[in-house]
C-alpha positions in Angstrom: -18.2 15.7 45.5 -19.7 17.6 42.6 -22.7 19.7 43.7 -25.5 20.2 41.2 -28.1 23.0 41.6 -27.9 26.7 42.6 -24.8 28.0 44.4 -25.1 27.8 48.2 -24.5 30.7 50.5 -20.8 31.2 51.0 -19.8 29.2 47.9 -17.3 31.1 45.8 -18.0 31.8 42.1 -15.8 30.1 39.5 -12.9 32.1 38.1 -14.0 34.5 35.4 -11.0 33.8 33.3 -11.8 30.2 32.5 -14.1 30.7 29.5 -11.9 33.3 27.8 -8.9 31.0 28.1 -10.9 28.1 26.7 -12.1 30.3 23.8 -8.5 31.4 23.1 -7.3 27.8 23.0 -10.1 26.8 20.6 -9.4 29.7 18.4 -5.7 28.8 18.2 -6.6 25.2 17.4 -8.9 26.4 14.6 -6.1 28.6 13.2 -3.6 25.7 13.2 -6.2 23.4 11.5 -6.8 26.0 8.8 -3.1 26.7 8.2 -2.3 23.0 8.0 -4.1 23.0 4.7 -1.8 25.7 3.4 1.5 23.7 3.4 3.6 23.4 0.3 2.6 20.7 -2.2 4.3 17.4 -1.3 4.0 13.8 -2.4 1.1 12.1 -0.6 0.9 8.8 -2.5 -1.4 7.1 0.1 -4.0 9.9 0.1 -7.5 8.6 -0.4 -8.8 12.0 -1.4 -6.7 12.5 -4.5 -8.5 10.2 -7.0 -6.7 9.7 -10.3 -9.2 7.7 -12.3 -12.9 6.9 -12.6 -12.9 4.1 -10.0 -11.5 6.3 -7.3 -13.7 9.2 -8.3 -16.6 6.8 -7.5 -15.1 6.2 -4.1 -14.5 9.9 -3.6 -18.2 10.6 -4.3 -19.2 8.1 -1.6 -16.8 9.8 0.8 -18.5 13.2 0.0 -21.9 11.8 0.6 -20.8 10.3 4.0 -19.0 13.6 4.9 -22.1 15.8 4.2 -24.4 13.3 5.9 -22.1 13.3 9.0 -22.0 17.1 9.0 -25.8 17.4 8.9 -26.0 14.9 11.8 -23.3 16.7 13.8 -25.0 20.1 13.3 -28.4 18.7 14.1 -27.1 17.1 17.4 -25.3 20.3 18.4 -28.4 22.5 17.7 -30.6 20.0 19.7 -28.1 20.1 22.6 -28.0 23.9 22.6 -31.8 24.2 22.3 -32.3 21.8 25.1 -29.8 23.4 27.4 -31.3 26.9 26.9 -34.9 26.0 26.7 -35.0 23.7 29.7 -32.4 25.4 31.9 -33.2 25.7 35.6 -34.8 29.1 36.4 -35.9 28.7 40.0 -36.1 26.2 42.8 -39.2 24.4 41.4 -38.7 20.8 40.3 -39.1 20.7 36.5 -41.6 18.5 34.9 -40.4 14.9 34.6 -40.8 13.3 31.2 -40.6 9.5 31.0 -41.4 8.9 27.3 -42.3 10.6 24.1 -43.8 8.6 21.2 -43.0 11.4 18.7 -39.3 11.6 19.8 -39.0 7.8 19.7 -40.4 7.7 16.2 -38.2 10.5 15.0 -35.0 9.0 16.3 -35.9 5.7 14.7 -36.8 7.1 11.3 -34.0 9.7 10.9 -31.1 7.2 11.4 -32.9 4.7 9.1 -33.1 7.4 6.4 -29.5 8.3 6.9 -28.4 4.7 6.5 -30.4 4.4 3.3 -28.8 7.5 1.9 -25.4 5.9 2.6 -26.3 2.3 1.7 -27.9 2.8 -1.7 -25.0 4.5 -3.5 -22.5 2.3 -1.7 -24.1 -0.9 -2.8 -24.6 0.5 -6.3 -20.9 1.4 -6.6 -19.8 -2.1 -5.3 -21.9 -3.9 -7.8 -20.9 -1.6 -10.6 -17.2 -2.2 -9.9 -17.8 -6.0 -9.7 -19.6 -5.9 -13.0 -16.7 -3.9 -14.6 -14.3 -6.6 -13.5 -16.5 -9.4 -14.9 -16.7 -7.6 -18.3 -12.9 -7.1 -18.3 -12.4 -10.8 -17.6 -14.5 -11.6 -20.7 -12.8 -9.1 -23.0 -9.9 -9.9 -25.3 -8.7 -6.2 -25.0 -8.0 -6.5 -21.3 -4.5 -5.9 -19.9 -4.1 -8.8 -17.4 -1.9 -8.8 -14.4 -1.7 -11.7 -11.9 -0.7 -10.8 -8.3 0.2 -13.3 -5.6 0.5 -12.0 -2.0 3.5 -13.5 -0.2 4.9 -12.9 3.3 5.8 -10.1 2.9 6.1 -9.1 -0.8 4.1 -9.3 -4.0 4.8 -11.6 -7.0 3.6 -9.8 -10.2 3.2 -11.7 -13.5 1.9 -10.8 -17.0 0.1 -13.9 -18.4 -0.2 -12.4 -21.9 3.4 -11.2 -22.2 5.9 -14.1 -22.7 9.3 -13.9 -21.1 10.7 -15.1 -24.4 8.5 -14.7 -27.5 10.5 -17.5 -29.2 10.0 -20.0 -26.4 6.4 -20.3 -25.1 7.6 -22.8 -22.4 9.6 -20.0 -20.8 6.4 -18.7 -19.2 5.3 -15.0 -18.7 7.2 -12.0 -17.5 7.5 -12.1 -13.7 8.6 -9.4 -11.3 8.0 -8.3 -7.8 6.7 -5.3 -5.8 6.4 -3.0 -8.8 3.6 -3.2 -11.4 4.1 -1.7 -14.8 1.1 -1.0 -17.1 0.7 1.2 -20.2 -1.4 4.4 -19.9 -5.0 3.9 -21.0 -5.0 0.2 -20.4 -8.1 -1.5 -19.1 -6.2 -3.4 -16.3 -7.6 -6.5 -14.7 -5.8 -7.9 -11.6 -6.3 -11.5 -10.7 -5.5 -11.6 -6.9 -4.5 -14.8 -5.0 -2.6 -16.0 -2.0 -1.0 -19.2 -1.0 -0.4 -18.3 2.7 -2.6 -15.9 4.6 -5.2 -13.3 3.7 -3.8 -10.1 2.3 -5.5 -7.0 0.8 -4.4 -5.2 -2.4 -4.9 -1.5 -2.2 -3.8 1.4 -4.5 -5.5 4.4 -2.9 -5.4 6.7 -5.9 -6.4 4.0 -8.4 -8.8 1.6 -6.7 -10.5 0.4 -3.6 -9.3 -2.6 -1.5 -9.6 -6.2 -2.6 -8.7 -9.2 -0.5 -6.3 -12.0 -1.6 -7.7 -15.2 0.0 -6.1 -18.6 -0.1 -8.0 -20.9 -2.4 -10.1 -18.1 -3.9 -9.2 -15.8 -6.8 -10.6 -12.2 -6.7 -10.7 -9.7 -9.5 -10.0 -5.9 -9.6 -10.4 -3.7 -12.6 -9.5 -0.1 -13.4 -8.4 2.0 -16.3 -4.9 3.6 -15.9 -5.8 7.0 -17.1 -2.7 9.1 -16.3 1.0 8.4 -16.3 2.4 8.4 -12.9 3.8 6.5 -9.9 1.0 5.2 -7.6 1.9 3.6 -4.3 0.0 0.7 -2.7 0.1 -1.5 0.3 -1.3 -4.5 2.0 -4.4 -3.4 3.9 -5.1 -6.6 5.8 -2.9 -7.6 8.8 -0.9 -10.6 7.6 1.9 -11.1 10.1 5.0 -9.5 11.6 6.0 -7.4 8.6 2.5 -6.4 7.3 3.4 -2.7 7.5 6.3 -3.3 5.1 4.4 -5.0 2.3 4.2 -2.1 0.0 4.3 -1.9 -3.8 4.0 0.5 -6.7 1.9 0.8 -9.9 3.9 2.5 -12.6 1.6 3.8 -15.4 3.9 4.5 -18.4 3.4 5.9 -21.8 3.1 3.0 -24.3 6.6 3.5 -25.7 8.2 3.5 -22.2 6.2 0.4 -21.3 7.5 -1.4 -24.4 11.0 -0.3 -23.4 10.5 -1.8 -20.0 9.4 -5.2 -21.5 12.4 -5.1 -23.9 14.7 -4.3 -20.9 13.3 -7.2 -18.9 13.9 -9.6 -21.8 17.5 -8.4 -22.4 20.2 -10.4 -20.5 22.3 -8.4 -18.1 25.6 -7.0 -19.2 27.5 -8.8 -16.5 28.6 -12.3 -17.4 30.7 -14.3 -14.9 31.7 -16.7 -17.7 31.8 -15.1 -21.1 32.6 -18.4 -22.8 29.0 -19.5 -22.3 27.3 -17.8 -25.3 23.7 -19.0 -24.6 23.1 -17.3 -21.2 24.9 -14.9 -19.0 26.2 -16.4 -15.7 25.6 -14.8 -12.4 28.7 -14.3 -10.2 29.8 -17.2 -7.9 28.4 -15.5 -4.8 24.9 -15.7 -6.3 25.1 -19.4 -5.8 23.6 -18.8 -2.3 20.6 -17.1 -3.9 20.0 -19.2 -7.0 17.6 -21.7 -5.4 15.2 -18.9 -4.5 15.7 -16.1 -7.0 15.6 -15.8 -10.8 17.3 -13.3 -13.1 16.0 -13.3 -16.7 18.6 -14.1 -19.4 21.0 -15.8 -16.9 21.7 -19.3 -15.5 19.6 -18.3 -12.4 16.4 -20.1 -13.6 15.7 -22.9 -11.2 13.7 -21.0 -8.5 10.0 -21.7 -8.4 7.4 -19.2 -9.3 3.6 -19.1 -9.0 0.8 -20.0 -6.6 1.8 -23.7 -6.3 5.2 -23.0 -4.7 6.0 -23.4 -1.0 5.3 -20.0 0.5 8.0 -20.3 3.2 7.6 -20.9 6.9 9.4 -21.0 10.2 10.4 -24.5 11.4 8.7 -25.0 14.7 11.5 -27.3 15.9 14.4 -25.0 15.2 12.8 -21.6 14.9 14.7 -21.0 11.7 13.1 -19.8 8.5 12.5 -22.3 5.7 12.5 -20.2 2.6 10.2 -20.5 -0.3 10.9 -19.0 -3.7 11.8 -15.3 -3.4 11.2 -12.3 -5.7 12.4 -12.4 -9.3 15.4 -10.1 -9.3 15.4 -9.1 -13.0 16.0 -5.3 -13.3 16.6 -5.2 -9.5 18.8 -2.1 -10.1 15.7 -0.2 -11.3 13.6 -0.8 -8.3 13.1 2.1 -5.9 13.1 0.0 -2.7 14.4 -3.2 -1.1 12.3 -5.6 0.9 8.9 -4.4 -0.4 9.4 -0.8 0.7 11.4 -1.1 3.9 14.7 0.4 2.5 15.5 2.7 -0.4 17.4 0.9 -3.1 21.0 2.1 -2.7 24.3 0.1 -2.6 24.7 0.9 1.1 21.2 -0.3 1.9 21.6 -3.4 -0.2 24.6 -4.3 1.8 22.7 -3.7 5.0 19.9 -5.9 3.7 22.2 -8.8 2.8 24.1 -8.6 6.1 21.2 -8.0 8.5 18.2 -9.4 6.7 16.4 -10.8 9.7 17.0 -7.6 11.7 15.9 -5.2 9.0 12.6 -7.0 8.3 11.1 -9.0 11.1 9.8 -12.4 10.3 11.3 -12.5 6.8 11.8 -16.1 5.5 15.1 -15.2 3.7 18.0 -16.7 5.7 20.8 -14.4 6.8 23.6 -15.9 4.7 26.1 -13.5 6.1 25.7 -15.0 9.5 25.9 -18.4 7.8 29.2 -17.8 6.3 29.2 -15.4 3.3 32.3 -13.2 3.5 32.4 -9.4 3.1 33.9 -9.9 -0.4 31.1 -12.1 -1.4 28.5 -9.6 -0.1 30.2 -6.8 -2.0 30.1 -9.0 -5.2 26.4 -9.5 -4.7 25.8 -5.8 -4.1 27.6 -4.8 -7.3 25.8 -7.5 -9.3 22.3 -6.7 -8.0 22.7 -2.9 -8.5 24.0 -3.6 -12.0 20.8 -5.2 -13.1 19.5 -2.2 -15.1 19.5 -1.0 -18.7 22.6 0.8 -19.8 20.5 3.7 -21.1 18.5 4.1 -17.9 15.4 2.6 -16.3 12.0 3.2 -18.0 9.7 5.3 -15.8 12.5 7.0 -13.8 10.9 10.5 -14.4 7.3 9.6 -13.4 5.5 11.9 -11.0 4.0 10.6 -7.8 0.2 10.3 -8.2 0.7 11.9 -11.7 1.0 15.3 -10.0 3.8 15.7 -7.6 7.5 15.1 -8.2 9.0 12.3 -6.0 10.7 13.7 -2.9 14.3 13.1 -2.2 14.3 10.9 0.9 17.4 9.6 2.7 16.3 6.1 3.7 17.7 4.5 6.8 17.5 1.0 8.4 14.6 1.3 10.8 16.4 -0.8 13.3 19.6 1.2 13.2 20.3 3.8 15.9 21.4 7.2 14.6 25.1 7.3 14.1 25.5 3.5 14.3 27.9 2.0 11.8 25.9 -0.5 9.6 29.1 -2.5 9.1 
């Protein structure tokens, strides 16, 4: 039992070394905390305290207000605790005066939190409404760079309604890609955000706040892409089994590089399985397993659906097997940094792993495992070579971008997260 009050006769005093040891531990923790801020500069693309445009500067200012308000509250509470402990400590055996209420204190601890909440609420509400008004103005402007985003399970369909896939054929629709957004530097970008499955949340920490994608409701997000760079984003709303692997990138390019990317997207791939067909390039025979779900610009792979009206995919409750909806557009697949919306680095070895172990690498994915369904090793190799060849001969636009416009991208050896070290992926 813990005994409160003065030490009784015969009761031993606590060890004298306790407080010096505690002080030493606290001092060591403080040193580690300080030194942790002195590490070498590394890429931190998901940092919320490295704003790269006006929108995130606004959010950073709110963070600073919250931080300083919290610090004032923390110091005030600690001072009050220290004062109370010293001022009203027990000095003798007399019972201290018992206080059962204080109108002054009750008024104080009602007014002070209300004031703090107002200090936080007013600038936060003002920023929210300012950002919403910016999006409305962008939606009404003819100078806006428009990007449509549809949240899928678990990847992002990106389309550019003002940039036709084929300038000579308006019926061809807009440029469509997946998981990587390309915008020219200085553009006033307006994202139209939608979903045809569950609620997602679109978030690029260094460029914007969070905005939900809600089935049946379109939301808008606006920001100006002020600095060239590679900005990472992710889904910030739990949306199912592979929510954590629903990542994307916003590549802000100089105008000439952005134009080069558009031209590369419109250019048919160099590979042609049947050179006698002069109108379009043909995908290899093994791509026949993919053609119902994936498109490749400039090829015969043009039957897969795109857009909000398409079946989003689901798992058949009777069989437990995935029923796929349209998958990502694979044009310029060889230029993408990752496979599966961020789960694997885009290398030939990882592409083979993805094609052979799709359902193991990304839990819940609606893409069937065609290797288990009969594709041979030779057909998988043909698909790997083809997909990795979908890139411009003179290199991919934006390959030299810095992460967050400031830090060179680190060299990371990606690995299948379900693979044990040393396990042969074959």
